[in-house]
PDBQT receptor file of N, H, CA, C and O in Angstrom, charges set to zero:
ATOM      1  N   MET A   1     -25.796 -53.225  13.437  1.00  0.00    +0.000 N 
ATOM      2  CA  MET A   1     -24.993 -52.793  14.565  1.00  0.00    +0.000 C 
ATOM      3  C   MET A   1     -23.642 -53.486  14.498  1.00  0.00    +0.000 C 
ATOM      4  O   MET A   1     -23.563 -54.695  14.283  1.00  0.00    +0.000 OA
ATOM      5  N   GLY A   2     -22.598 -52.723  14.681  1.00  0.00    +0.000 N 
ATOM      6  H   GLY A   2     -22.662 -51.741  14.856  1.00  0.00    +0.000 HD
ATOM      7  CA  GLY A   2     -21.254 -53.270  14.613  1.00  0.00    +0.000 C 
ATOM      8  C   GLY A   2     -20.781 -53.792  15.956  1.00  0.00    +0.000 C 
ATOM      9  O   GLY A   2     -21.498 -53.734  16.955  1.00  0.00    +0.000 OA
ATOM     10  N   LYS A   3     -19.585 -54.291  15.959  1.00  0.00    +0.000 N 
ATOM     11  H   LYS A   3     -19.002 -54.338  15.147  1.00  0.00    +0.000 HD
ATOM     12  CA  LYS A   3     -18.964 -54.813  17.172  1.00  0.00    +0.000 C 
ATOM     13  C   LYS A   3     -18.151 -53.706  17.833  1.00  0.00    +0.000 C 
ATOM     14  O   LYS A   3     -17.440 -52.962  17.158  1.00  0.00    +0.000 OA
ATOM     15  N   ARG A   4     -18.260 -53.602  19.144  1.00  0.00    +0.000 N 
ATOM     16  H   ARG A   4     -18.838 -54.206  19.692  1.00  0.00    +0.000 HD
ATOM     17  CA  ARG A   4     -17.503 -52.593  19.888  1.00  0.00    +0.000 C 
ATOM     18  C   ARG A   4     -16.059 -53.061  20.044  1.00  0.00    +0.000 C 
ATOM     19  O   ARG A   4     -15.798 -54.170  20.510  1.00  0.00    +0.000 OA
ATOM     20  N   VAL A   5     -15.124 -52.194  19.646  1.00  0.00    +0.000 N 
ATOM     21  H   VAL A   5     -15.335 -51.293  19.267  1.00  0.00    +0.000 HD
ATOM     22  CA  VAL A   5     -13.697 -52.506  19.714  1.00  0.00    +0.000 C 
ATOM     23  C   VAL A   5     -12.970 -51.287  20.267  1.00  0.00    +0.000 C 
ATOM     24  O   VAL A   5     -13.266 -50.155  19.884  1.00  0.00    +0.000 OA
ATOM     25  N   THR A   6     -12.028 -51.519  21.161  1.00  0.00    +0.000 N 
ATOM     26  H   THR A   6     -11.788 -52.438  21.472  1.00  0.00    +0.000 HD
ATOM     27  CA  THR A   6     -11.221 -50.429  21.706  1.00  0.00    +0.000 C 
ATOM     28  C   THR A   6      -9.849 -50.469  21.045  1.00  0.00    +0.000 C 
ATOM     29  O   THR A   6      -9.178 -51.501  21.048  1.00  0.00    +0.000 OA
ATOM     30  N   ILE A   7      -9.435 -49.328  20.474  1.00  0.00    +0.000 N 
ATOM     31  H   ILE A   7      -9.981 -48.490  20.471  1.00  0.00    +0.000 HD
ATOM     32  CA  ILE A   7      -8.114 -49.234  19.845  1.00  0.00    +0.000 C 
ATOM     33  C   ILE A   7      -7.438 -47.943  20.282  1.00  0.00    +0.000 C 
ATOM     34  O   ILE A   7      -8.097 -47.014  20.747  1.00  0.00    +0.000 OA
ATOM     35  N   MET A   8      -6.136 -47.894  20.130  1.00  0.00    +0.000 N 
ATOM     36  H   MET A   8      -5.601 -48.650  19.752  1.00  0.00    +0.000 HD
ATOM     37  CA  MET A   8      -5.367 -46.682  20.410  1.00  0.00    +0.000 C 
ATOM     38  C   MET A   8      -4.956 -46.075  19.074  1.00  0.00    +0.000 C 
ATOM     39  O   MET A   8      -4.353 -46.749  18.239  1.00  0.00    +0.000 OA
ATOM     40  N   LEU A   9      -5.284 -44.795  18.875  1.00  0.00    +0.000 N 
ATOM     41  H   LEU A   9      -5.774 -44.248  19.554  1.00  0.00    +0.000 HD
ATOM     42  CA  LEU A   9      -4.925 -44.092  17.649  1.00  0.00    +0.000 C 
ATOM     43  C   LEU A   9      -3.902 -43.009  17.969  1.00  0.00    +0.000 C 
ATOM     44  O   LEU A   9      -3.978 -42.359  19.011  1.00  0.00    +0.000 OA
ATOM     45  N   ASP A  10      -2.952 -42.823  17.068  1.00  0.00    +0.000 N 
ATOM     46  H   ASP A  10      -2.891 -43.351  16.221  1.00  0.00    +0.000 HD
ATOM     47  CA  ASP A  10      -1.995 -41.733  17.222  1.00  0.00    +0.000 C 
ATOM     48  C   ASP A  10      -2.730 -40.405  17.118  1.00  0.00    +0.000 C 
ATOM     49  O   ASP A  10      -3.733 -40.287  16.414  1.00  0.00    +0.000 OA
ATOM     50  N   ASP A  11      -2.216 -39.408  17.829  1.00  0.00    +0.000 N 
ATOM     51  H   ASP A  11      -1.401 -39.503  18.401  1.00  0.00    +0.000 HD
ATOM     52  CA  ASP A  11      -2.853 -38.088  17.851  1.00  0.00    +0.000 C 
ATOM     53  C   ASP A  11      -3.023 -37.499  16.456  1.00  0.00    +0.000 C 
ATOM     54  O   ASP A  11      -4.045 -36.879  16.165  1.00  0.00    +0.000 OA
ATOM     55  N   ASN A  12      -2.022 -37.688  15.589  1.00  0.00    +0.000 N 
ATOM     56  H   ASN A  12      -1.191 -38.192  15.825  1.00  0.00    +0.000 HD
ATOM     57  CA  ASN A  12      -2.115 -37.116  14.245  1.00  0.00    +0.000 C 
ATOM     58  C   ASN A  12      -3.227 -37.776  13.428  1.00  0.00    +0.000 C 
ATOM     59  O   ASN A  12      -3.851 -37.121  12.593  1.00  0.00    +0.000 OA
ATOM     60  N   LEU A  13      -3.479 -39.066  13.659  1.00  0.00    +0.000 N 
ATOM     61  H   LEU A  13      -2.972 -39.599  14.337  1.00  0.00    +0.000 HD
ATOM     62  CA  LEU A  13      -4.570 -39.753  12.961  1.00  0.00    +0.000 C 
ATOM     63  C   LEU A  13      -5.928 -39.274  13.457  1.00  0.00    +0.000 C 
ATOM     64  O   LEU A  13      -6.853 -39.082  12.667  1.00  0.00    +0.000 OA
ATOM     65  N   VAL A  14      -6.043 -39.082  14.757  1.00  0.00    +0.000 N 
ATOM     66  H   VAL A  14      -5.291 -39.237  15.398  1.00  0.00    +0.000 HD
ATOM     67  CA  VAL A  14      -7.299 -38.580  15.324  1.00  0.00    +0.000 C 
ATOM     68  C   VAL A  14      -7.598 -37.199  14.756  1.00  0.00    +0.000 C 
ATOM     69  O   VAL A  14      -8.741 -36.896  14.412  1.00  0.00    +0.000 OA
ATOM     70  N   LYS A  15      -6.573 -36.368  14.658  1.00  0.00    +0.000 N 
ATOM     71  H   LYS A  15      -5.644 -36.615  14.937  1.00  0.00    +0.000 HD
ATOM     72  CA  LYS A  15      -6.760 -35.018  14.118  1.00  0.00    +0.000 C 
ATOM     73  C   LYS A  15      -7.274 -35.073  12.681  1.00  0.00    +0.000 C 
ATOM     74  O   LYS A  15      -8.216 -34.362  12.330  1.00  0.00    +0.000 OA
ATOM     75  N   LYS A  16      -6.661 -35.914  11.851  1.00  0.00    +0.000 N 
ATOM     76  H   LYS A  16      -5.896 -36.492  12.135  1.00  0.00    +0.000 HD
ATOM     77  CA  LYS A  16      -7.083 -36.035  10.450  1.00  0.00    +0.000 C 
ATOM     78  C   LYS A  16      -8.504 -36.575  10.346  1.00  0.00    +0.000 C 
ATOM     79  O   LYS A  16      -9.292 -36.102   9.527  1.00  0.00    +0.000 OA
ATOM     80  N   LEU A  17      -8.833 -37.563  11.170  1.00  0.00    +0.000 N 
ATOM     81  H   LEU A  17      -8.193 -37.948  11.836  1.00  0.00    +0.000 HD
ATOM     82  CA  LEU A  17     -10.182 -38.127  11.150  1.00  0.00    +0.000 C 
ATOM     83  C   LEU A  17     -11.215 -37.104  11.618  1.00  0.00    +0.000 C 
ATOM     84  O   LEU A  17     -12.306 -37.027  11.054  1.00  0.00    +0.000 OA
ATOM     85  N   ARG A  18     -10.883 -36.323  12.638  1.00  0.00    +0.000 N 
ATOM     86  H   ARG A  18      -9.996 -36.386  13.096  1.00  0.00    +0.000 HD
ATOM     87  CA  ARG A  18     -11.796 -35.277  13.126  1.00  0.00    +0.000 C 
ATOM     88  C   ARG A  18     -11.997 -34.196  12.064  1.00  0.00    +0.000 C 
ATOM     89  O   ARG A  18     -13.100 -33.673  11.908  1.00  0.00    +0.000 OA
ATOM     90  N   GLU A  19     -10.927 -33.864  11.335  1.00  0.00    +0.000 N 
ATOM     91  H   GLU A  19     -10.031 -34.289  11.463  1.00  0.00    +0.000 HD
ATOM     92  CA  GLU A  19     -11.051 -32.881  10.251  1.00  0.00    +0.000 C 
ATOM     93  C   GLU A  19     -11.970 -33.411   9.155  1.00  0.00    +0.000 C 
ATOM     94  O   GLU A  19     -12.795 -32.674   8.615  1.00  0.00    +0.000 OA
ATOM     95  N   LYS A  20     -11.821 -34.688   8.831  1.00  0.00    +0.000 N 
ATOM     96  H   LYS A  20     -11.150 -35.286   9.270  1.00  0.00    +0.000 HD
ATOM     97  CA  LYS A  20     -12.686 -35.320   7.838  1.00  0.00    +0.000 C 
ATOM     98  C   LYS A  20     -14.138 -35.314   8.326  1.00  0.00    +0.000 C 
ATOM     99  O   LYS A  20     -15.057 -35.056   7.548  1.00  0.00    +0.000 OA
ATOM    100  N   GLN A  21     -14.335 -35.596   9.596  1.00  0.00    +0.000 N 
ATOM    101  H   GLN A  21     -13.588 -35.805  10.228  1.00  0.00    +0.000 HD
ATOM    102  CA  GLN A  21     -15.670 -35.586  10.194  1.00  0.00    +0.000 C 
ATOM    103  C   GLN A  21     -16.282 -34.188  10.103  1.00  0.00    +0.000 C 
ATOM    104  O   GLN A  21     -17.445 -34.043   9.725  1.00  0.00    +0.000 OA
ATOM    105  N   ALA A  22     -15.510 -33.168  10.445  1.00  0.00    +0.000 N 
ATOM    106  H   ALA A  22     -14.566 -33.286  10.752  1.00  0.00    +0.000 HD
ATOM    107  CA  ALA A  22     -16.009 -31.792  10.388  1.00  0.00    +0.000 C 
ATOM    108  C   ALA A  22     -16.400 -31.406   8.967  1.00  0.00    +0.000 C 
ATOM    109  O   ALA A  22     -17.418 -30.747   8.756  1.00  0.00    +0.000 OA
ATOM    110  N   LYS A  23     -15.597 -31.816   7.999  1.00  0.00    +0.000 N 
ATOM    111  H   LYS A  23     -14.771 -32.352   8.171  1.00  0.00    +0.000 HD
ATOM    112  CA  LYS A  23     -15.898 -31.526   6.593  1.00  0.00    +0.000 C 
ATOM    113  C   LYS A  23     -17.214 -32.176   6.175  1.00  0.00    +0.000 C 
ATOM    114  O   LYS A  23     -18.037 -31.542   5.515  1.00  0.00    +0.000 OA
ATOM    115  N   LEU A  24     -17.415 -33.432   6.554  1.00  0.00    +0.000 N 
ATOM    116  H   LEU A  24     -16.746 -33.947   7.091  1.00  0.00    +0.000 HD
ATOM    117  CA  LEU A  24     -18.658 -34.130   6.219  1.00  0.00    +0.000 C 
ATOM    118  C   LEU A  24     -19.865 -33.473   6.882  1.00  0.00    +0.000 C 
ATOM    119  O   LEU A  24     -20.931 -33.374   6.274  1.00  0.00    +0.000 OA
ATOM    120  N   ILE A  25     -19.704 -33.030   8.113  1.00  0.00    +0.000 N 
ATOM    121  H   ILE A  25     -18.838 -33.111   8.607  1.00  0.00    +0.000 HD
ATOM    122  CA  ILE A  25     -20.801 -32.359   8.821  1.00  0.00    +0.000 C 
ATOM    123  C   ILE A  25     -21.168 -31.068   8.108  1.00  0.00    +0.000 C 
ATOM    124  O   ILE A  25     -22.350 -30.766   7.942  1.00  0.00    +0.000 OA
ATOM    125  N   LYS A  26     -20.165 -30.303   7.684  1.00  0.00    +0.000 N 
ATOM    126  H   LYS A  26     -19.205 -30.549   7.820  1.00  0.00    +0.000 HD
ATOM    127  CA  LYS A  26     -20.429 -29.046   6.967  1.00  0.00    +0.000 C 
ATOM    128  C   LYS A  26     -21.103 -29.303   5.630  1.00  0.00    +0.000 C 
ATOM    129  O   LYS A  26     -22.025 -28.584   5.247  1.00  0.00    +0.000 OA
ATOM    130  N   GLU A  27     -20.643 -30.332   4.916  1.00  0.00    +0.000 N 
ATOM    131  H   GLU A  27     -19.894 -30.917   5.227  1.00  0.00    +0.000 HD
ATOM    132  CA  GLU A  27     -21.186 -30.632   3.586  1.00  0.00    +0.000 C 
ATOM    133  C   GLU A  27     -22.622 -31.141   3.641  1.00  0.00    +0.000 C 
ATOM    134  O   GLU A  27     -23.433 -30.816   2.774  1.00  0.00    +0.000 OA
ATOM    135  N   THR A  28     -22.934 -31.930   4.650  1.00  0.00    +0.000 N 
ATOM    136  H   THR A  28     -22.275 -32.194   5.355  1.00  0.00    +0.000 HD
ATOM    137  CA  THR A  28     -24.257 -32.548   4.715  1.00  0.00    +0.000 C 
ATOM    138  C   THR A  28     -25.217 -31.827   5.654  1.00  0.00    +0.000 C 
ATOM    139  O   THR A  28     -26.426 -32.046   5.587  1.00  0.00    +0.000 OA
ATOM    140  N   ALA A  29     -24.693 -30.973   6.524  1.00  0.00    +0.000 N 
ATOM    141  H   ALA A  29     -23.710 -30.796   6.578  1.00  0.00    +0.000 HD
ATOM    142  CA  ALA A  29     -25.492 -30.280   7.545  1.00  0.00    +0.000 C 
ATOM    143  C   ALA A  29     -26.243 -31.283   8.429  1.00  0.00    +0.000 C 
ATOM    144  O   ALA A  29     -27.328 -30.993   8.933  1.00  0.00    +0.000 OA
ATOM    145  N   LYS A  30     -25.648 -32.461   8.606  1.00  0.00    +0.000 N 
ATOM    146  H   LYS A  30     -24.766 -32.697   8.196  1.00  0.00    +0.000 HD
ATOM    147  CA  LYS A  30     -26.228 -33.506   9.453  1.00  0.00    +0.000 C 
ATOM    148  C   LYS A  30     -25.146 -34.036  10.387  1.00  0.00    +0.000 C 
ATOM    149  O   LYS A  30     -23.956 -33.881  10.112  1.00  0.00    +0.000 OA
ATOM    150  N   PRO A  31     -25.551 -34.657  11.484  1.00  0.00    +0.000 N 
ATOM    151  CA  PRO A  31     -24.548 -35.254  12.376  1.00  0.00    +0.000 C 
ATOM    152  C   PRO A  31     -23.814 -36.412  11.694  1.00  0.00    +0.000 C 
ATOM    153  O   PRO A  31     -24.421 -37.213  10.984  1.00  0.00    +0.000 OA
ATOM    154  N   VAL A  32     -22.515 -36.486  11.919  1.00  0.00    +0.000 N 
ATOM    155  H   VAL A  32     -22.022 -35.835  12.497  1.00  0.00    +0.000 HD
ATOM    156  CA  VAL A  32     -21.694 -37.580  11.384  1.00  0.00    +0.000 C 
ATOM    157  C   VAL A  32     -20.854 -38.103  12.547  1.00  0.00    +0.000 C 
ATOM    158  O   VAL A  32     -20.058 -37.362  13.122  1.00  0.00    +0.000 OA
ATOM    159  N   SER A  33     -21.029 -39.369  12.890  1.00  0.00    +0.000 N 
ATOM    160  H   SER A  33     -21.676 -39.971  12.422  1.00  0.00    +0.000 HD
ATOM    161  CA  SER A  33     -20.309 -39.931  14.032  1.00  0.00    +0.000 C 
ATOM    162  C   SER A  33     -18.841 -40.197  13.687  1.00  0.00    +0.000 C 
ATOM    163  O   SER A  33     -18.481 -40.426  12.532  1.00  0.00    +0.000 OA
ATOM    164  N   PHE A  34     -18.020 -40.157  14.721  1.00  0.00    +0.000 N 
ATOM    165  H   PHE A  34     -18.312 -39.971  15.659  1.00  0.00    +0.000 HD
ATOM    166  CA  PHE A  34     -16.605 -40.467  14.559  1.00  0.00    +0.000 C 
ATOM    167  C   PHE A  34     -16.446 -41.910  14.081  1.00  0.00    +0.000 C 
ATOM    168  O   PHE A  34     -15.582 -42.199  13.253  1.00  0.00    +0.000 OA
ATOM    169  N   SER A  35     -17.272 -42.811  14.598  1.00  0.00    +0.000 N 
ATOM    170  H   SER A  35     -17.974 -42.577  15.271  1.00  0.00    +0.000 HD
ATOM    171  CA  SER A  35     -17.224 -44.221  14.185  1.00  0.00    +0.000 C 
ATOM    172  C   SER A  35     -17.494 -44.374  12.697  1.00  0.00    +0.000 C 
ATOM    173  O   SER A  35     -16.840 -45.172  12.025  1.00  0.00    +0.000 OA
ATOM    174  N   LEU A  36     -18.443 -43.622  12.184  1.00  0.00    +0.000 N 
ATOM    175  H   LEU A  36     -18.974 -42.974  12.730  1.00  0.00    +0.000 HD
ATOM    176  CA  LEU A  36     -18.755 -43.678  10.757  1.00  0.00    +0.000 C 
ATOM    177  C   LEU A  36     -17.541 -43.262   9.931  1.00  0.00    +0.000 C 
ATOM    178  O   LEU A  36     -17.221 -43.903   8.929  1.00  0.00    +0.000 OA
ATOM    179  N   VAL A  37     -16.872 -42.206  10.343  1.00  0.00    +0.000 N 
ATOM    180  H   VAL A  37     -17.131 -41.686  11.157  1.00  0.00    +0.000 HD
ATOM    181  CA  VAL A  37     -15.692 -41.717   9.625  1.00  0.00    +0.000 C 
ATOM    182  C   VAL A  37     -14.580 -42.765   9.665  1.00  0.00    +0.000 C 
ATOM    183  O   VAL A  37     -13.935 -43.022   8.649  1.00  0.00    +0.000 OA
ATOM    184  N   VAL A  38     -14.356 -43.363  10.821  1.00  0.00    +0.000 N 
ATOM    185  H   VAL A  38     -14.880 -43.153  11.646  1.00  0.00    +0.000 HD
ATOM    186  CA  VAL A  38     -13.319 -44.394  10.946  1.00  0.00    +0.000 C 
ATOM    187  C   VAL A  38     -13.659 -45.591  10.062  1.00  0.00    +0.000 C 
ATOM    188  O   VAL A  38     -12.795 -46.091   9.341  1.00  0.00    +0.000 OA
ATOM    189  N   ASN A  39     -14.908 -46.056  10.110  1.00  0.00    +0.000 N 
ATOM    190  H   ASN A  39     -15.610 -45.650  10.695  1.00  0.00    +0.000 HD
ATOM    191  CA  ASN A  39     -15.322 -47.205   9.295  1.00  0.00    +0.000 C 
ATOM    192  C   ASN A  39     -15.187 -46.931   7.803  1.00  0.00    +0.000 C 
ATOM    193  O   ASN A  39     -14.684 -47.779   7.067  1.00  0.00    +0.000 OA
ATOM    194  N   GLU A  40     -15.625 -45.768   7.347  1.00  0.00    +0.000 N 
ATOM    195  H   GLU A  40     -16.034 -45.079   7.946  1.00  0.00    +0.000 HD
ATOM    196  CA  GLU A  40     -15.520 -45.434   5.922  1.00  0.00    +0.000 C 
ATOM    197  C   GLU A  40     -14.062 -45.359   5.487  1.00  0.00    +0.000 C 
ATOM    198  O   GLU A  40     -13.705 -45.833   4.408  1.00  0.00    +0.000 OA
ATOM    199  N   THR A  41     -13.229 -44.766   6.320  1.00  0.00    +0.000 N 
ATOM    200  H   THR A  41     -13.519 -44.381   7.196  1.00  0.00    +0.000 HD
ATOM    201  CA  THR A  41     -11.807 -44.637   5.999  1.00  0.00    +0.000 C 
ATOM    202  C   THR A  41     -11.146 -46.011   5.915  1.00  0.00    +0.000 C 
ATOM    203  O   THR A  41     -10.359 -46.266   5.003  1.00  0.00    +0.000 OA
ATOM    204  N   LEU A  42     -11.458 -46.888   6.851  1.00  0.00    +0.000 N 
ATOM    205  H   LEU A  42     -12.097 -46.681   7.592  1.00  0.00    +0.000 HD
ATOM    206  CA  LEU A  42     -10.897 -48.245   6.822  1.00  0.00    +0.000 C 
ATOM    207  C   LEU A  42     -11.391 -49.025   5.608  1.00  0.00    +0.000 C 
ATOM    208  O   LEU A  42     -10.615 -49.735   4.969  1.00  0.00    +0.000 OA
ATOM    209  N   ARG A  43     -12.668 -48.897   5.290  1.00  0.00    +0.000 N 
ATOM    210  H   ARG A  43     -13.299 -48.320   5.809  1.00  0.00    +0.000 HD
ATOM    211  CA  ARG A  43     -13.209 -49.607   4.115  1.00  0.00    +0.000 C 
ATOM    212  C   ARG A  43     -12.482 -49.189   2.837  1.00  0.00    +0.000 C 
ATOM    213  O   ARG A  43     -12.114 -50.031   2.017  1.00  0.00    +0.000 OA
ATOM    214  N   LYS A  44     -12.281 -47.883   2.679  1.00  0.00    +0.000 N 
ATOM    215  H   LYS A  44     -12.580 -47.199   3.345  1.00  0.00    +0.000 HD
ATOM    216  CA  LYS A  44     -11.610 -47.378   1.474  1.00  0.00    +0.000 C 
ATOM    217  C   LYS A  44     -10.163 -47.855   1.403  1.00  0.00    +0.000 C 
ATOM    218  O   LYS A  44      -9.674 -48.205   0.329  1.00  0.00    +0.000 OA
ATOM    219  N   SER A  45      -9.483 -47.869   2.538  1.00  0.00    +0.000 N 
ATOM    220  H   SER A  45      -9.880 -47.585   3.410  1.00  0.00    +0.000 HD
ATOM    221  CA  SER A  45      -8.063 -48.228   2.520  1.00  0.00    +0.000 C 
ATOM    222  C   SER A  45      -7.838 -49.740   2.435  1.00  0.00    +0.000 C 
ATOM    223  O   SER A  45      -6.752 -50.174   2.052  1.00  0.00    +0.000 OA
ATOM    224  N   LEU A  46      -8.836 -50.542   2.782  1.00  0.00    +0.000 N 
ATOM    225  H   LEU A  46      -9.718 -50.189   3.093  1.00  0.00    +0.000 HD
ATOM    226  CA  LEU A  46      -8.670 -51.999   2.764  1.00  0.00    +0.000 C 
ATOM    227  C   LEU A  46      -9.183 -52.659   1.492  1.00  0.00    +0.000 C 
ATOM    228  O   LEU A  46      -9.147 -53.885   1.381  1.00  0.00    +0.000 OA
ATOM    229  N   LYS A  47      -9.656 -51.877   0.537  1.00  0.00    +0.000 N 
ATOM    230  H   LYS A  47      -9.685 -50.882   0.628  1.00  0.00    +0.000 HD
ATOM    231  CA  LYS A  47     -10.136 -52.442  -0.734  1.00  0.00    +0.000 C 
ATOM    232  C   LYS A  47      -9.006 -53.025  -1.539  1.00  0.00    +0.000 C 
ATOM    233  O   LYS A  47      -9.230 -53.542  -2.633  1.00  0.00    +0.000 OA
TER     234      LYS A  47
């Protein structure tokens, strides 16, 4: 379980993350949380 954090995201970033989430849902036919998409995106960009 992760730590709960409140952040403000720009509208354009939310849109891109939601699009990524929708793509993952279509590809896997399973639920994909917004938090999972944000965490994966941050992990990839912080390597």
